[in-house]
C-alpha positions as CSV (number, residue, x, y, z in Angstrom):
1,M,51.6,-74.9,-50.9
2,A,49.0,-73.3,-48.2
3,H,49.2,-72.8,-44.5
4,V,46.3,-73.5,-43.6
5,F,44.9,-72.6,-39.6
6,I,41.8,-74.4,-38.4
7,I,39.3,-73.2,-35.4
8,G,38.0,-76.5,-34.3
9,A,41.5,-78.3,-34.5
10,T,40.8,-80.5,-31.9
11,G,36.9,-81.6,-32.8
12,G,35.7,-84.1,-35.1
13,V,36.1,-82.4,-38.4
14,G,39.3,-80.9,-37.7
15,Q,40.4,-83.1,-36.2
16,R,40.1,-85.7,-40.1
17,L,40.9,-82.8,-41.6
18,I,44.2,-82.0,-40.6
19,P,45.6,-85.0,-42.4
20,L,44.5,-85.0,-45.7
21,L,46.0,-81.5,-45.9
22,Q,49.2,-82.5,-44.7
23,D,49.1,-85.2,-47.2
24,R,48.8,-82.3,-49.8
25,G,52.1,-80.7,-48.8
26,H,50.0,-78.0,-46.5
27,T,51.3,-77.3,-43.1
28,V,48.9,-77.0,-40.4
29,S,48.3,-74.5,-37.3
30,G,44.9,-74.8,-35.0
31,L,43.6,-73.4,-32.3
32,H,42.8,-75.1,-29.2
33,R,41.0,-74.6,-26.1
34,K,42.9,-76.7,-23.0
35,P,47.1,-77.2,-22.2
36,E,47.0,-80.9,-23.2
37,Q,45.7,-80.3,-26.3
38,A,48.9,-79.0,-27.7
39,D,51.0,-81.6,-26.8
40,D,48.4,-83.8,-29.0
41,L,48.4,-81.7,-31.9
42,R,52.2,-81.1,-32.0
43,A,52.3,-85.2,-32.3
44,K,50.2,-84.9,-35.4
45,G,52.4,-82.2,-37.0
46,V,50.2,-78.8,-36.3
47,T,51.4,-76.4,-34.9
48,P,49.0,-75.0,-31.8
49,V,47.9,-71.9,-31.2
50,A,46.5,-71.3,-27.8
51,G,42.7,-69.6,-28.1
52,D,39.2,-70.0,-26.4
53,L,37.0,-68.7,-28.7
54,M,34.6,-67.5,-25.3
55,Q,37.7,-65.3,-24.8
56,M,39.5,-64.1,-26.9
57,D,38.5,-60.6,-29.2
58,E,39.6,-59.3,-32.6
59,A,43.4,-58.5,-32.0
60,A,43.7,-61.5,-30.2
61,M,42.1,-63.6,-33.2
62,T,44.0,-61.6,-35.6
63,A,47.7,-62.5,-33.9
64,A,46.5,-65.9,-34.1
65,L,46.1,-66.2,-38.0
66,K,49.2,-64.1,-38.3
67,G,51.3,-66.0,-41.2
68,A,48.4,-68.3,-42.3
69,D,47.1,-68.5,-46.2
70,V,43.7,-70.0,-45.2
71,V,41.5,-70.1,-42.9
72,V,38.8,-72.7,-41.8
73,F,36.0,-72.4,-39.5
74,S,35.0,-75.7,-38.5
75,A,34.2,-74.6,-34.8
76,G,30.4,-74.8,-32.9
77,A,29.3,-74.8,-29.4
78,A,27.8,-78.4,-29.8
79,G,24.5,-77.3,-27.7
80,S,25.9,-76.0,-24.7
81,G,23.9,-73.3,-24.2
82,Q,22.6,-70.0,-25.8
83,D,25.5,-67.8,-24.6
84,R,28.3,-69.7,-25.2
85,A,26.3,-70.5,-28.8
86,T,26.4,-66.4,-29.1
87,V,30.3,-65.9,-28.9
88,I,31.5,-69.2,-30.7
89,D,29.0,-69.7,-33.5
90,G,27.5,-66.0,-34.6
91,D,30.5,-64.1,-32.9
92,G,33.6,-66.7,-33.9
93,P,33.1,-65.9,-37.7
94,I,32.5,-62.7,-37.3
95,K,36.2,-61.9,-35.4
96,M,37.5,-64.4,-38.1
97,L,37.0,-62.3,-40.9
98,A,37.8,-59.2,-39.3
99,A,41.5,-61.2,-38.4
100,A,41.3,-62.3,-41.7
101,R,41.2,-58.7,-43.6
102,A,43.7,-57.5,-40.8
103,N,46.3,-60.0,-42.0
104,G,45.2,-59.8,-45.6
105,I,44.4,-63.8,-45.9
106,R,41.4,-63.9,-48.7
107,R,40.9,-67.9,-48.3
108,L,38.0,-68.7,-45.6
109,L,36.2,-71.6,-45.3
110,V,33.8,-71.9,-42.9
111,V,31.9,-75.1,-41.6
112,S,27.9,-73.6,-41.1
113,V,24.8,-75.8,-40.6
114,F,21.8,-77.0,-43.3
115,P,18.6,-74.4,-43.3
116,E,16.6,-77.2,-42.8
117,A,18.0,-79.1,-40.1
118,G,15.7,-79.8,-37.9
119,R,13.0,-78.1,-39.2
120,T,10.2,-81.8,-38.8
121,Q,11.6,-81.3,-35.2
122,D,10.8,-79.5,-32.4
123,L,14.3,-78.8,-31.1
124,G,13.2,-75.7,-28.5
125,A,14.8,-72.0,-27.4
126,G,18.6,-73.1,-27.5
127,F,18.3,-74.9,-31.0
128,E,16.3,-72.2,-32.2
129,H,18.6,-69.5,-30.6
130,Y,22.0,-71.8,-32.4
131,M,20.4,-71.0,-36.0
132,T,19.8,-67.7,-35.3
133,Q,23.5,-67.6,-34.8
134,K,24.8,-69.3,-37.7
135,K,23.0,-67.3,-40.1
136,R,24.0,-64.4,-38.5
137,A,28.0,-65.4,-38.7
138,D,27.1,-67.0,-42.7
139,V,25.3,-63.0,-43.4
140,A,28.8,-61.5,-42.5
141,I,30.4,-63.8,-44.6
142,A,28.7,-63.9,-47.4
143,A,28.8,-59.5,-47.4
144,S,32.3,-60.2,-47.3
145,D,33.9,-59.3,-50.7
146,L,37.0,-62.0,-49.4
147,D,36.9,-65.4,-51.1
148,W,34.8,-67.2,-48.6
149,V,32.9,-70.7,-49.2
150,L,29.9,-71.7,-46.7
151,L,29.5,-74.8,-46.3
152,R,26.2,-76.4,-45.1
153,P,26.2,-80.1,-43.8
154,G,23.2,-81.8,-42.4
155,T,23.1,-83.8,-39.5
156,L,26.1,-84.9,-38.7
157,K,27.4,-88.8,-38.5
158,D,30.9,-89.5,-36.1
159,D,32.3,-91.9,-39.3
160,D,35.1,-91.3,-41.9
161,G,32.1,-91.8,-44.5
162,D,32.5,-93.7,-47.9
163,G,33.8,-91.0,-50.1
164,H,30.5,-90.3,-52.0
165,V,28.4,-87.0,-51.6
166,T,26.5,-84.6,-52.5
167,L,27.2,-81.5,-52.7
168,G,25.1,-78.5,-54.5
169,R,23.5,-74.9,-54.4
170,A,20.4,-76.2,-53.5
171,I,20.0,-80.3,-52.2
172,A,17.1,-82.3,-50.4
173,Y,18.5,-82.6,-46.3
174,G,20.2,-85.7,-45.0
175,D,23.5,-86.8,-43.3
176,V,26.4,-86.1,-44.0
177,A,29.6,-88.2,-42.5
178,R,32.5,-85.6,-40.9
179,G,34.6,-87.2,-42.9
180,H,32.8,-86.1,-45.9
181,V,32.8,-82.9,-44.5
182,A,36.5,-82.8,-43.8
183,G,37.3,-84.0,-47.0
184,V,35.0,-81.1,-48.7
185,L,37.7,-79.0,-46.8
186,A,40.6,-80.1,-48.3
187,E,38.5,-80.0,-51.7
188,L,38.1,-76.9,-51.2
189,V,41.7,-75.6,-49.9
190,D,43.1,-76.9,-53.6
191,A,40.1,-75.3,-55.6
192,P,40.7,-71.7,-55.1
193,G,37.6,-71.2,-58.5
194,I,35.3,-72.1,-56.1
195,R,34.3,-68.7,-54.2
196,Q,31.6,-67.0,-52.7
197,E,29.9,-69.7,-52.5
198,A,27.2,-71.4,-50.3
199,L,27.1,-75.3,-50.7
200,E,24.9,-77.8,-48.9
201,L,26.7,-81.2,-48.6
202,T,25.2,-84.8,-47.4
203,D,26.5,-88.2,-47.9
204,G,25.4,-89.2,-51.9
205,D,26.8,-91.2,-55.0
206,M,29.2,-88.7,-56.4
207,P,32.8,-89.2,-55.7
208,L,33.9,-86.7,-53.2
209,P,36.5,-85.1,-55.7
210,Q,34.0,-84.9,-58.3
211,A,31.6,-83.6,-56.3
212,V,33.8,-80.9,-55.7
213,A,35.0,-80.3,-59.4
214,A,31.2,-79.9,-60.3
215,M,31.4,-77.0,-58.3
216,V,33.6,-74.7,-60.5
217,R,31.9,-72.3,-62.3
């Protein structure tokens, strides 16, 4: 079983991912920013690791990831400003990549963004900046020789979902439950044959485990 480190453990995807990983027998550590979040993570059986992505450099990230076998990056600035988007959505995965290399960690699962997100709307300069930062991080991850997967969900809905998804290398844009994102991440932890892939995800008709299994080349 693996030791999985979640960056974004207190978020909507991360909180749903924790029990899925534990049910599979994995141990979980999670990054948290606020002191009170440590007790909540500990109560869920997660080893809390304090750290603020706005402040952490590569050395701090390297120390945080020590002992992990798999790293999941599901954090995001969530529309809290361009400076935060630059550091969290852009710099964050890049620092994670360097820290993974320093620790000899090969398996990286990164929640990115669907390329067509917001294309039919004028969501402003802040959203365009966010998309640019996500792309910058994706390019850095994809240029590495590690066993990465970029998971690109459609518009996130705050529910668990019904367990049926559409997953592919290029699919039609749509909504997706946060629970489905967590479910796919949990399956990917146990699917090392899926590597160096960028996968798009929406709600759909295929049972989630079957959809992930279909991505093995």
